[in-house]
N, C-alpha and C positions, 0 to 999 in steps of 0.2 A: 878335117875329119869331123863328122857329126855322129854322136853316140847317144843312144837312149837305153834305158832299162825298163822292163815291164815285169811286174810281179803279178802272177796269176794265183788266185786261191781257188782250188778246184772243189767240186762237190766231194765230200768224204769218200775215199776209195776210187776216185776217178783219175788221179794224177797219171798213172801209167797208161791208162787207156787214151787219155788226151795226147800224150807224147807219141804213143804207138800210131794213133790215127793221123797225127800231123805228118808222120813219116810215110805211112802207107798211102795216104792221099796224094803225096807228092808236094804238099804245101812247103815244107821246109826246104826241099831241094829246089823248088821253083824260086823261092825267095833268095836262096844262096846264089842262084844263077842270074839274078837281076843285075842290070847295069848299075855299077856304083856300090854294090854290096861288098863290104870288106869282112864282116862278121855277122853271123846269125846263129847264136848258140843258146841252148837251154841248159839250166843247171837245177838240180833237185836239192831242196833244203834238207839238211840233216835233222833239224829240229822239228820241222813241220811236214808231215807226210802228205799234206794237201797243198804245198806251196811249190811253185816253179818260178825261177828267175830267168828271164830272157835278156840277153845282151845283144844289141844290134849296133853295128858300126857301118857308116856309109861314107862315101867320099865327100858328099855335101848334104846339107839339109834338103836341097831340092831333090836329090836322089831318093831320100826317105819319103818325101811327099809324093813322088811319083809311085813309089812302092805301094802306098796305101790305096792306090786306084787300080791295081792289077787284078785280073779276074780271079786268081787263086785266093785273094783276100776274102772273097765271098765264102769259100770253103772254110777258111780259118774262122770267120764269124759264126758259121753254122756249128763248127766244132766247139767253139767257146760257149754257144748257147746250150749245147748238150752237156758240157763238162765243167764250166767255169762259173763261179758265183761272184767273183770280184776281180777287178783288174786295176792296178795302179801303175802309172808310168811317170818317168821323169828323164831329164837330160843329164849327162855328165861328161867330163872330159877325160879321155884316155891319153896317157902320156907314155 
């Protein structure tokens, strides 16, 4: 399994709009339906009202690399440009 985390810092007051638009646009559902996707979940920070944590788990690293080439990723990028000011990501191991 290949797992990554993404920490989004949204424009102040945009966190809920970003999550809502991800769901309304179908991006989240499309990612979850991708071949090899095990987990694609967003978590809201209790301490920071502008922070979102995304956990992704894929069968393999290759599945995740194919994921970033999918057409719905263009919609995700547009939503990030509208709502997100900073993105950090990294790999981790789920046990």
